[in-house]
C-alpha positions as CSV (number, residue, x, y, z in Angstrom):
1,M,-5.0,9.6,-25.3
2,V,-4.0,12.0,-22.6
3,K,-0.3,12.6,-22.6
4,R,-0.1,11.7,-18.9
5,E,-1.4,8.2,-19.7
6,S,1.2,7.8,-22.4
7,I,3.9,8.8,-20.0
8,L,2.7,6.3,-17.3
9,D,2.4,3.5,-19.9
10,N,5.9,4.2,-21.0
11,I,7.2,3.9,-17.4
12,V,5.5,0.5,-17.0
13,T,7.1,-0.7,-20.2
14,T,10.4,0.7,-19.3
15,L,10.5,-0.9,-15.8
16,K,9.6,-4.3,-17.3
17,G,13.1,-4.1,-18.9
18,I,14.9,-4.6,-15.7
19,K,16.6,-8.0,-16.4
20,Q,19.9,-9.4,-15.4
21,V,20.6,-10.5,-19.0
22,D,20.4,-6.8,-19.9
23,D,23.1,-5.9,-17.4
24,Y,20.9,-5.1,-14.4
25,N,21.4,-6.5,-10.9
26,E,17.9,-8.0,-10.6
27,N,15.0,-9.4,-12.6
28,V,11.8,-7.4,-11.9
29,G,8.6,-9.4,-11.4
30,L,5.2,-7.7,-11.6
31,V,5.0,-4.1,-12.8
32,T,1.5,-2.7,-12.7
33,R,-0.6,0.5,-12.6
34,E,-3.4,-1.1,-10.6
35,P,-3.3,0.2,-7.1
36,N,-5.8,-2.3,-5.8
37,N,-3.5,-5.2,-6.5
38,W,-1.3,-4.8,-3.4
39,N,-1.5,-8.5,-2.5
40,K,0.0,-9.4,-5.9
41,L,3.0,-7.2,-5.1
42,L,4.1,-9.4,-2.2
43,P,6.6,-11.6,-4.1
44,K,8.7,-14.4,-2.8
45,D,11.1,-14.5,-5.7
46,K,11.2,-11.2,-7.6
47,P,10.7,-7.5,-6.7
48,A,7.5,-5.9,-7.8
49,I,6.6,-2.3,-8.6
50,M,3.3,-0.3,-8.7
51,V,3.4,2.9,-10.9
52,L,1.3,5.7,-9.4
53,W,1.1,9.4,-9.9
54,R,0.6,11.8,-7.0
55,N,0.0,15.1,-8.6
56,D,0.4,17.0,-11.9
57,E,1.4,20.6,-11.2
58,K,0.9,23.3,-13.9
59,E,3.8,25.7,-14.0
60,D,3.9,29.5,-14.1
61,E,5.7,29.3,-17.5
62,T,2.4,28.1,-19.0
63,I,1.2,30.5,-21.8
64,A,-2.5,30.7,-22.1
65,G,-3.8,29.8,-25.5
66,Q,-0.5,28.2,-26.5
67,Y,0.9,25.5,-24.2
68,I,0.8,24.1,-20.7
69,L,4.0,23.1,-18.9
70,S,3.4,20.4,-16.3
71,K,5.4,18.6,-13.7
72,L,4.1,15.1,-13.2
73,N,5.1,13.6,-9.8
74,V,5.3,9.8,-10.2
75,V,5.8,7.3,-7.4
76,L,7.2,3.8,-8.0
77,R,6.0,1.9,-5.0
78,G,7.8,-1.4,-4.7
79,V,8.3,-4.5,-2.6
80,Y,11.6,-6.2,-2.3
81,Y,12.2,-9.6,-0.8
82,A,15.5,-11.1,0.2
83,K,16.6,-13.7,2.8
84,D,20.0,-12.1,3.3
85,D,21.8,-8.8,2.7
86,I,18.4,-7.2,2.1
87,E,19.7,-3.6,2.3
88,G,22.5,-4.2,-0.1
89,K,20.3,-6.0,-2.6
90,L,17.6,-3.3,-2.3
91,N,20.2,-0.7,-3.0
92,D,21.3,-2.6,-6.1
93,F,17.6,-2.8,-7.2
94,L,17.0,0.9,-6.6
95,E,20.1,1.6,-8.8
96,D,18.5,-0.6,-11.5
97,I,15.4,1.5,-11.4
98,E,17.2,4.8,-11.6
99,K,19.4,3.5,-14.4
100,I,16.6,2.3,-16.6
101,M,14.4,5.4,-15.9
102,C,17.2,7.7,-17.0
103,V,17.9,5.8,-20.3
104,D,15.1,7.7,-22.0
105,G,14.2,10.7,-19.9
106,S,11.8,11.9,-22.6
107,R,9.5,8.9,-21.9
108,G,9.3,7.9,-25.5
109,A,9.2,11.6,-26.7
110,Y,6.2,12.4,-24.5
111,A,8.2,14.4,-22.0
112,E,11.0,16.9,-21.8
113,Y,12.9,15.1,-19.0
114,T,12.7,12.7,-16.1
115,V,14.4,13.5,-12.7
116,P,14.7,11.1,-9.8
117,R,13.7,12.9,-6.6
118,A,13.5,10.9,-3.4
119,I,13.5,7.4,-2.0
120,M,11.6,6.4,1.1
121,V,12.0,2.9,2.6
122,F,9.6,1.2,5.0
123,Q,10.0,-2.1,6.8
124,G,7.7,-4.8,5.4
125,E,5.6,-7.3,7.3
126,D,8.6,-9.4,8.1
127,S,12.4,-9.0,8.1
128,Y,12.6,-10.3,4.5
129,N,10.3,-7.7,2.9
130,I,11.1,-4.0,2.4
131,I,8.6,-1.6,0.9
132,F,9.8,1.5,-0.9
133,D,8.6,4.6,-2.7
134,F,10.9,6.0,-5.4
135,D,9.7,9.4,-6.5
136,F,10.3,10.9,-10.0
137,T,9.3,14.2,-11.5
138,I,8.6,14.3,-15.2
139,L,8.3,17.6,-17.0
140,Y,6.1,17.6,-20.1
141,T,4.2,20.1,-22.2
142,Y,0.9,19.9,-24.2
143,V,-1.2,22.2,-26.3
144,Y,-3.4,24.5,-24.3
145,G,-6.9,22.8,-23.9
146,A,-5.8,19.5,-25.3
147,P,-4.1,17.4,-22.6
């Protein structure tokens, strides 16, 4: 399996751990890597997250014939629904995401580290839905020619 796939699978598994019983503010609903399931992400009871990757940049520190150093840029696209205090509750949920993503920055020993980068928030179809992108950069290495 390509290391990038292992990292992305780890992120899905990690995000599914956002539960109030485990000291988070929210219970996450659907977490998926299927970008064509946008309609499934429109919850009425729990937030949902789609895990996507934008690019995988190879770094100048790469040593030909030895290893490749890559920066994987991952986007957690989410939908948050609330009937009141939507911004406050969204901020709590974004805190949950950052908290759980930083528990194991090595993504199950597949990466060197995970860094939160940016959050972009978009108004949803109505005043109760907010759509967001939470960007992370994940640095990982692999043997030259064997991703």
